[in-house]
Every structure is written in C-alpha cells, then in structure tokens.
Phi, psi and omega in degrees: 000132177303140185300319183296316182293325178298317180295319180297314181293322177298321179295321178301317182291322182290320184285342180286122179297139176291146178284153179293166185297328179202143175269091188283347172231081179285165180302141178079016183233164174231139178218152172288152177285140177275149177271130184203174171247156180289129180291166178302140181165205182203156176289137166253346170223109188294154178307129183230133181248131177236143177274134181243143176230119182257118178246144176272185184294343177267009181066024176269139179278121179268322177200158173226162179176189181236128175253126174249133181219158181197168176231130185242132175260124180287133184294321187285329185244337187081000181282161186254140174245135182252121187252141181218146172208135181237136173245122179271125183298152179292340180268002182295147177284321186238157166287176180239136186247345183216139168239113188243131185234150176219157007235121184250020177298144174075358177247155174279149183225148170222148185240137185216165171229141185264129175245169181080225183287129178283143176298157178306134180093353179238170176240168180273093180280175185234347184275126187248134177289149174294319179196180173231146181233157175231134185297150175290176182079237183280355176068030186288336185252124174246130184230141171259131189246133182233067184291151175304135010267018184253023180290168180279108188282175172304134180065019178262150180231131179287162165295167175288120183260136187233132169249108179273137184225176171255018178284158179233354180223160182235158172212177181289142174223197179223155172227135181241138172254130192227130165181096181076346176201167183231133171241122182242131180232157177280128177232210179244154181214162178284145170290132181305144178257126178302138177291152182307321180296321179295319179296322179297317179296317180298310182294323177296321178295319178298317180297318180297315178297321179295322180294318178298316180298320181295316181295320179298319180296324180291329182279341180291138178295142181281000000 
C-alpha cells in the first residue's frame, strides 16, 4: 500500500468519533428519562435563557416562559450533552406538554433528568416528563413529553433535561415548546456524524485514487 494512502486512511479512522456504548433512545421509540447527575466536564456553550411566546393561528397567546439551554462536554469521553430547562410563566393561559428538539439525526442519544444539585446556570426544577421520544427514520427529533395531568403548569419549572450523545461538535438547531400553540427558538444541536459505511466508502475512494496516482508515477519515464 502506498505510504500516503495508508496515512490518509488511518487519519479517516482516527477522526471518526467512536459510537457510544448504546443508543438507548433509538428512532421511533419512547423511553422514560433516567435519573442522573451531570458527569465531570465543562460547558462549551454556556447556559443561555431565551423568552418564548407561543401564539396560535388566531394570533392568541397560549403561554409564555423562559427556556434555558446549554452544551456540556464530558471529560472522560469528549462527548456532548445537551441541557434544557423550561419555566412556564404564572400568567400563561395553558400548561405545556412537549419540549421538542432538533436535529439529532446520525448521533446516538440517551435521555436523562438531573436531580440533586442543579448545574451552574440552571435551577432545581420539579416537573418531570413522563417519557422521551425520538422520531422514526433518521431520528432527528427528540422530545420530552409532559401529558396531562403531568404537564408543565403555570409557574412550573422542569427538571434539567439532558440529551446525551456521541457528538463532539455543535451547530445551530431548534427547540419547540408545544401545547395548543408552538413557540420555536434557535438553540444548539450536534454536528452530524458520518455513518461507518459512509466513512468506509470515503476512505476506500481516497485509497483507490492514491493507488491510481502511485501507478501512474511508476509508469512515467524517469
């Protein structure tokens, strides 16, 4: 094998993030959130709070509140955790039943809620989701569900909700709060991870091109 192509393929394998030990929330499934504490690490996107206003098709305000979100890098793995917390204002007309986030396609996901000490930038909320779901197909949408009678009431605050992934980089995504109306804000999301088959094809193509180039150089007169 030509030395250069060997180095290129080795680099492809090294740069590909390892998959997490298990995709505990695969596409098309629902699971209860696990109770956990945030592992050792640090924020790469500090807690940020945005005010949300949900209007229906008649331009009526159904609820308002504050969404806090952040991204945490785990020290032991380098993988990213996406944190969310919503407070429903005391003046809201309706409770809130869904917090829906995108885009988590191509990454493994696990869903958790933090109890005990709240991470810096968050508070210790009390409203717990019944479960979390991930959309079928590419699994791009992860949602925390609070169906009645467990919806997020007026003046209620959720626990810190966590989507753990095997991603290592971030880009812009969206988060939606839903109940009779929808409020969507820009948040953070994982950068898609190439599937193993795609990486194999890419590296194989690079190797093939390198081999052709090597053979051509050998055939050229010195």
